[in-house]
C-alpha positions in Angstrom: 0.0 0.0 0.0 1.2 3.5 -0.9 0.9 6.1 1.8 0.7 9.9 1.6 0.3 12.7 4.1 -1.2 16.0 3.0 -1.4 19.1 5.2 -3.8 21.8 4.1 -2.8 25.2 5.5 -5.2 27.9 6.7 -5.8 30.4 3.9 -4.4 28.2 1.1 -6.0 28.7 -2.3 -5.4 27.0 -5.7 -6.7 27.8 -9.2 -9.3 25.3 -10.1 -11.9 25.8 -12.9 -14.5 23.1 -12.5 -16.8 23.2 -15.5 -17.3 19.4 -15.7 -21.1 19.8 -16.0 -21.0 22.2 -19.0 -21.3 19.9 -22.0 -21.6 16.2 -22.8 -21.1 14.5 -26.2 -23.6 12.3 -28.0 -23.7 10.0 -31.0 -25.3 11.5 -34.2 -28.4 13.5 -33.6 -30.8 11.0 -35.3 -30.1 8.5 -32.5 -32.1 10.7 -30.2 -35.2 9.4 -31.7 -34.6 6.0 -30.0 -36.2 5.3 -26.6 -33.1 3.7 -25.2 -31.1 6.8 -26.0 -33.6 8.9 -24.1 -33.5 6.6 -21.2 -29.8 6.8 -20.9 -29.8 10.6 -21.3 -32.5 10.9 -18.6 -30.3 8.9 -16.2 -27.3 11.1 -16.9 -29.3 14.3 -16.3 -30.9 13.0 -13.1 -27.5 11.9 -11.6 -25.1 14.5 -13.1 -27.0 17.2 -15.0 -25.1 18.7 -17.9 -26.2 22.1 -19.4 -25.2 21.5 -23.1 -25.0 18.5 -25.5 -23.0 18.2 -28.7 -22.9 15.6 -31.4 -22.6 15.0 -35.1 -25.2 14.6 -37.8 -27.4 17.7 -37.6 -27.6 17.9 -41.4 -27.2 14.2 -42.2 -30.0 12.6 -44.3 -31.5 10.7 -41.4 -32.6 14.1 -39.9 -34.2 14.9 -43.3 -33.7 18.6 -43.1 -32.6 19.5 -46.6 -34.6 18.6 -49.7 -34.4 19.5 -53.4 -37.2 19.2 -55.9 -38.1 20.3 -59.4 -41.1 22.4 -60.2 -41.9 23.6 -63.8 -38.4 22.8 -64.8 -36.9 24.9 -61.9 -34.9 23.4 -59.1 -36.1 24.5 -55.7 -35.2 23.8 -52.0 -37.4 23.1 -49.0 -36.6 22.2 -45.4 -38.2 19.7 -43.0 -37.8 20.2 -39.2 -40.1 17.4 -38.0 -37.2 15.2 -36.5 -35.2 18.2 -35.5 -38.0 19.5 -33.3 -38.5 16.1 -31.7 -34.9 16.0 -30.8 -34.6 19.6 -29.6 -37.8 19.3 -27.6 -36.4 16.2 -25.8 -33.2 18.1 -25.0 -35.2 21.0 -23.6 -37.3 18.7 -21.4 -34.1 17.4 -19.9 -32.6 20.8 -19.3 -30.1 20.7 -22.1 -29.2 23.3 -24.7 -27.4 22.2 -27.9 -23.8 23.0 -28.6 -24.6 23.1 -32.3 -22.1 21.3 -34.5 -22.8 22.3 -38.1 -22.3 19.1 -40.2 -22.2 16.8 -42.1 -23.2 17.5 -45.7 -26.7 16.5 -47.0 -26.1 14.1 -49.9 -28.0 16.3 -52.3 -26.0 19.3 -51.4 -22.6 17.5 -51.4 -19.9 18.1 -54.0 -18.6 14.5 -53.7 -19.5 11.0 -52.4 -16.9 10.6 -49.6 -18.6 9.4 -46.4 -17.5 8.3 -42.9 -18.8 5.8 -40.4 -21.4 3.0 -40.6 -24.1 5.6 -41.0 -22.3 7.3 -44.0 -22.0 10.9 -43.0 -20.9 12.9 -46.1 -17.7 14.8 -45.5 -17.3 16.8 -48.7 -17.8 20.6 -49.2 -21.1 21.8 -50.6 -21.6 21.9 -54.4 -22.8 25.5 -54.0 -22.0 27.5 -50.8 -25.2 29.5 -51.0 -27.2 26.3 -50.5 -25.2 25.7 -47.3 -25.4 29.2 -45.9 -29.1 29.4 -46.7 -29.7 26.1 -44.9 -27.8 27.3 -41.9 -29.7 30.6 -41.7 -33.0 29.0 -42.2 -32.3 26.5 -39.4 -31.3 29.2 -37.0 -34.4 31.3 -37.8 -36.6 28.2 -37.3 -34.9 27.5 -33.9 -35.4 31.2 -32.9 -39.1 31.0 -33.8 -39.6 27.8 -31.8 -37.4 28.3 -28.8 -37.1 32.1 -28.5 -34.4 34.5 -29.7 -32.9 35.1 -26.2 -32.6 31.4 -25.6 -31.1 30.5 -29.0 -28.5 33.2 -29.0 -26.9 31.6 -26.0 -26.3 28.3 -27.9 -22.7 27.9 -29.0 -22.2 27.1 -32.7 -19.2 25.1 -34.0 -18.4 24.8 -37.7 -17.8 21.2 -38.8 -15.8 18.5 -37.0 -12.1 17.6 -37.2 -11.4 19.0 -40.7 -7.7 18.3 -40.2 -8.5 14.6 -40.8 -9.1 13.6 -44.4 -11.9 11.2 -43.3 -13.9 14.1 -41.8 -13.2 16.7 -44.4 -12.2 15.7 -47.9 -8.4 15.9 -48.4 -8.1 17.7 -45.0 -8.2 20.8 -47.2 -7.3 23.7 -44.9 -8.1 26.4 -47.5 -11.5 24.9 -48.2 -12.3 24.7 -44.5 -11.4 28.3 -44.0 -13.7 29.2 -46.8 -16.5 27.2 -45.2 -15.8 28.9 -41.8 -15.8 32.4 -43.2 -19.0 32.0 -45.2 -20.7 30.2 -42.3 -19.5 32.7 -39.7 -20.9 35.7 -41.8 -24.2 33.9 -42.5 -24.8 33.2 -38.8 -24.0 36.7 -37.8 -26.5 38.0 -40.3 -29.2 36.2 -38.4 -28.1 37.7 -35.0 -24.8 39.3 -34.2 -25.0 37.8 -30.7 -24.9 34.2 -31.9 -21.5 32.8 -30.9 -19.5 30.9 -33.6 -16.3 29.0 -33.2 -14.0 26.4 -34.8 -11.9 24.7 -36.2 -12.8 21.7 -34.0 -9.5 19.9 -34.7 -8.0 16.8 -33.1 -4.4 16.4 -32.3 -3.1 15.8 -35.8 -1.1 18.8 -37.1 -2.9 20.8 -34.5 -0.4 23.6 -34.1 -0.2 24.0 -37.8 -3.9 24.2 -38.2 -4.5 26.6 -35.3 -1.9 29.0 -36.6 -3.2 28.8 -40.1 -6.8 29.3 -39.0 -5.9 32.3 -36.9 -3.8 33.8 -39.7 -6.8 33.4 -42.0 -9.2 35.0 -39.5 -6.8 37.9 -38.9 -6.4 38.5 -42.7 -10.2 38.4 -43.2 -11.0 40.6 -40.3 -13.0 37.8 -38.6 -13.0 37.3 -34.8 -14.3 33.9 -33.8 -16.1 33.9 -30.5 -14.1 30.9 -29.3 -11.7 28.2 -30.5 -12.5 24.5 -30.3 -10.3 21.5 -30.3 -10.4 17.8 -29.2 -8.3 15.9 -26.6 -7.6 12.1 -26.5 -5.0 10.4 -24.4 -4.1 7.0 -25.6 -1.6 5.4 -28.0 -2.5 3.8 -31.3 -4.9 0.8 -30.6 -4.1 -2.8 -31.4 -7.2 -4.3 -33.2 -8.3 -7.7 -32.0 -11.7 -9.0 -33.3 -14.3 -6.4 -32.5 -12.0 -4.5 -30.1 -9.1 -2.1 -30.0 -6.7 -2.4 -27.1 -4.5 0.6 -26.2 -2.4 2.2 -23.5 -2.9 5.5 -21.8 -0.3 8.2 -22.4 1.3 10.2 -19.6 -1.1 12.9 -18.5 1.5 15.7 -18.7 2.0 15.0 -22.4 -1.7 15.8 -23.0 -1.7 18.8 -20.7 1.4 20.2 -22.5 -0.4 19.8 -25.9 -3.4 21.7 -24.6 -1.1 24.5 -23.2 0.6 24.8 -26.6 -2.8 25.7 -28.1 -3.4 28.3 -25.4 0.1 29.8 -26.1 -0.5 30.0 -29.9 -3.8 31.8 -29.4 -2.3 34.2 -26.9 0.6 35.0 -29.2 -1.9 37.0 -31.4 -2.9 40.3 -29.8 -6.2 40.1 -31.6 -7.1 36.8 -30.1 -5.3 36.8 -26.8 -7.4 35.3 -24.0 -10.0 33.9 -26.4 -12.0 31.0 -24.9 -11.0 27.4 -25.8 -13.7 24.8 -25.6 -12.7 21.1 -25.8 -15.7 19.8 -27.7 -14.6 16.2 -27.5 -12.4 14.4 -25.0 -11.9 10.9 -23.7 -9.1 8.4 -23.1 -9.3 6.4 -26.3 -10.6 7.9 -29.6 -12.2 4.6 -30.8 -15.7 3.4 -29.8 -14.7 -0.2 -29.2 -11.9 0.2 -26.6 -12.5 -1.9 -23.4 -10.6 0.7 -21.4 -13.7 2.9 -21.5 -15.7 0.5 -19.3 -13.1 0.2 -16.5 -12.3 1.7 -13.1 -8.9 2.7 -14.5 -10.7 4.9 -17.0 -12.6 6.5 -14.1 -9.5 7.3 -12.1 -7.6 8.7 -15.1 -10.5 10.9 -16.1 -10.7 12.1 -12.4 -7.2 13.5 -12.8 -8.0 15.0 -16.2 -11.0 16.9 -14.8 -8.9 18.4 -12.1 -6.6 20.0 -14.8 -8.6 20.6 -17.9 -9.7 24.0 -16.6 -6.1 25.2 -16.3 -6.2 26.6 -19.9 -9.7 25.8 -21.2 -13.1 27.2 -20.7 -15.0 23.9 -21.0 -14.6 20.3 -22.0 -17.2 17.8 -23.3 -16.8 14.1 -22.6 -17.4 11.9 -25.7 -20.1 10.5 -25.0 -23.0 10.3 -22.4 -24.2 6.8 -23.6 -23.5 3.8 -25.7 -26.4 4.2 -28.2 -23.7 4.9 -30.8 -23.1 3.5 -34.2 -19.8 4.8 -35.8 -18.5 1.3 -36.2 -22.0 -0.2 -36.4 -24.4 -1.5 -33.8 -22.6 -2.9 -30.7 -22.7 -6.7 -30.1 -22.6 -6.5 -26.2 -23.4 -4.0 -23.4 -19.7 -3.9 -22.5 -18.1 -3.4 -25.9 -15.7 -0.5 -24.9 -18.1 2.2 -26.0 -17.4 5.9 -25.4 -20.4 6.3 -23.1 -20.7 7.0 -19.4 -23.7 4.6 -19.5 -23.6 1.1 -20.9 -26.6 -0.2 -22.9 -29.2 -1.4 -20.4 -28.9 1.9 -18.5 -25.9 0.6 -16.5 -23.6 3.4 -15.2 -20.0 2.8 -15.8 -17.4 3.8 -13.2 -16.5 7.0 -15.1 -20.2 8.1 -14.8 -19.6 8.6 -11.1 -16.4 10.6 -11.7 -18.6 13.2 -13.4 -21.3 13.0 -10.8 -18.7 13.7 -8.1 -17.2 16.7 -10.0 -20.7 18.1 -10.6 -21.5 17.9 -6.9 -18.3 19.8 -6.2 -19.2 22.3 -8.9 -22.7 22.9 -7.4 -21.3 23.3 -3.9 -18.9 26.1 -4.9 -16.4 27.4 -2.5 -12.7 27.9 -3.0 -10.1 25.2 -3.8 -7.8 24.8 -0.8 -5.7 21.9 -2.2 -5.0 20.4 -5.6 -2.4 17.8 -6.6 -2.1 14.7 -8.8 -4.2 12.6 -6.4 -7.0 14.9 -5.2 -8.7 18.2 -5.2 -10.3 19.7 -2.0 -12.7 22.7 -1.8 -14.0 24.6 1.3 -17.3 26.4 1.3 -18.1 29.5 3.3 -19.8 27.5 6.1 -16.6 25.6 6.7 -17.6 22.4 4.9 -14.9 20.5 3.0 -15.7 18.6 -0.2 -13.2 16.7 -2.2 -12.4 14.1 -4.8 -9.5 11.7 -4.5 -8.4 9.1 -7.1 -5.9 6.3 -7.3 -4.6 6.2 -10.9 -0.8 6.5 -10.6 -0.7 3.8 -7.9 -3.6 2.0 -9.5 -2.4 -1.6 -8.9 -2.0 -0.9 -5.2 -4.2 0.7 -2.5 -3.5 4.3 -1.7 -3.8 5.6 1.9 -4.2 9.3 2.3 -3.8 11.1 5.6 -5.2 14.6 5.3 -4.9 17.3 7.9 -7.4 20.2 7.5 -7.9 23.5 9.4 -10.8 23.0 11.8 -12.9 25.3 13.9 -15.3 22.9 15.6 -14.7 19.9 17.8 -16.6 17.2 15.8 -17.3 16.6 12.1 -19.1 14.0 10.0 -17.2 12.4 7.2 -19.2 10.9 4.3 -17.4 8.9 1.6 -18.8 7.7 -1.7 -16.4 5.1 -3.1 -16.0 3.7 -6.6 -13.3 1.0 -7.2 -12.8 -2.4 -8.6 -14.3 -4.1 -5.6 -17.4 -2.0 -4.8 -18.6 -0.4 -8.1 -17.4 -2.5 -11.0 -20.3 -3.7 -13.3 -17.7 -4.9 -15.9 -16.4 -7.5 -13.4 -19.9 -8.7 -12.5 -20.8 -9.0 -16.2 -17.6 -11.0 -16.7 -18.4 -13.3 -13.7 -21.9 -13.8 -15.3 -20.2 -15.2 -18.4 -20.1 -12.0 -20.4 -23.7 -12.4 -21.8 -24.1 -10.5 -25.1 -27.8 -10.0 -24.4 -28.3 -10.0 -20.6 -31.8 -10.9 -19.5 -33.9 -8.7 -17.2 -32.6 -10.2 -13.9 -29.0 -9.8 -15.1 -29.6 -6.2 -16.1 -31.1 -5.5 -12.7 -28.0 -7.1 -11.0 -25.6 -5.0 -13.1 -27.4 -1.8 -12.2 -27.4 -2.7 -8.5 -23.7 -3.3 -8.5 -23.0 -0.1 -10.5 -23.5 2.4 -7.6 -20.9 3.8 -5.2 -20.4 2.4 -1.7 -21.2 4.9 1.0 -19.2 5.1 4.3 -19.7 7.4 7.2 -17.9 8.2 10.4 -17.2 10.9 13.0 -14.0 12.9 12.9 -12.7 14.6 16.0 -10.5 17.7 15.8 -7.0 17.7 17.2 -5.6 21.0 18.6 -6.3 23.0 15.5 -7.0 20.6 12.7 -9.1 17.7 11.7 -7.3 14.6 10.5 -9.0 12.1 8.2 -7.8 9.0 6.5 -9.0 7.8 3.1 -8.1 4.5 1.6 -8.5 4.2 -2.1 -8.7 0.8 -3.7 -7.4 -0.3 -7.0 -8.2 2.5 -9.5 -10.5 4.0 -6.9 -12.3 7.3 -7.0 -13.7 8.7 -3.8 -16.0 11.8 -3.2 -16.0 13.0 0.4 -17.6 15.7 2.5 -16.5 16.8 5.9 -19.3 18.8 7.6 -19.7 20.2 11.1 -21.6 17.7 13.2 -24.7 18.8 15.1 -26.4 16.6 17.7 -30.2 16.7 17.2 -31.4 13.5 18.8 -34.9 13.1 20.0 -35.6 13.3 23.8 -34.7 9.9 25.3 -33.0 8.5 22.3 -29.6 7.0 23.1 -27.8 5.5 20.1 -25.4 3.3 22.1 -28.3 1.8 24.1 -30.4 1.2 20.9 -27.5 -0.6 19.3 -26.4 -2.6 22.3 -23.0 -0.7 22.5 
């Protein structure tokens, strides 16, 4: 067992931007028409509660927005928002606003036939840019009419997805993407200047080159994006085996350094210095069939990521909330290494609770009094401590933390919510059941039951001027803890020790 002692000094304060509840990713928009998708999203919103949702496929043919027809020998265009309204209404009911990703290309508008994924999203430029900009403007005006101007102008808008990859944007054509961005930016601003538009939504391939070229283009054209977007994944190249891809995590500092390089590039331009960066996709692996995603190790690694992603970024969106997802086709089993926080069958994975814990910390507020590679601790105005600790670096061993905190009352109550390989590990239970591809109702019920954190409580007594508490984190454990001032409010005549035979 590894042991660490941490002393939190009175008045200590650390920079900690906790925006974990801002945005969550989703599979393509058309999947929102499925009941299982809605069930998973409802669970996520009840237990975590994100404010925005972002995904692909807004303009793909399964959403049926763009249509061309011929009348009296003249080609005309019409739009259909039936499915769009169903999806947006469902998001609104769950307290979600869209982070609108504009893409991919409707087949009848596309200049080419290149597609990506099982569901064949077209990734070529429009055959006529006026068709594209008219469609974007018409969409935004429809949303404003339906959901209100003041509401819609707060929805961020991102132009395309990963254009620096040739699979997502034909030939990874930088010049053509810049044209798409300029015309889209101007078209959106014509609808309402307050609408916020950003890009270039790149991943980590040639990212510095693309960011510089994009900013040079914007400077030359006199365009000021409202924010910059990029993606963040932290594993090596996967090894394919059957339906799966096995990979190793990279050192966290490598990823943080890459994110800082984007911040430094943007800040080197006086015109864009300080501009918000939104990570509109992040996860460990970038493939939707990586068994790592379903593990406690993933949960512990992501806990560390969430403590640091706010260092140079405004927001970050985990890819994705659930496993109703079809980039590589329909999954064969509930634990297939999908991106989601929730496995099919509405089974929370360990990483689900990492986000739930950070959201609780976000809601409580207060100031950060300690942050390191194993934990983050905040203190609210009433003297309550709340923190998250994780065991990734020592993952194969238990980690014992002895934490000394400034205290101003004699007794406190410590509440721990623990997630580790022993107490909250539905993947192991599924494995012990024989890895059923199609679990029956009783098996699904069992998997849900074992997918919740263990709860421990105890009293903590202050020493001379500090409260000392010990936390033991199991293999790849994540623990959320609160330390609150204890008040005795027992009913007249009630003696706990007598009631319990102590």
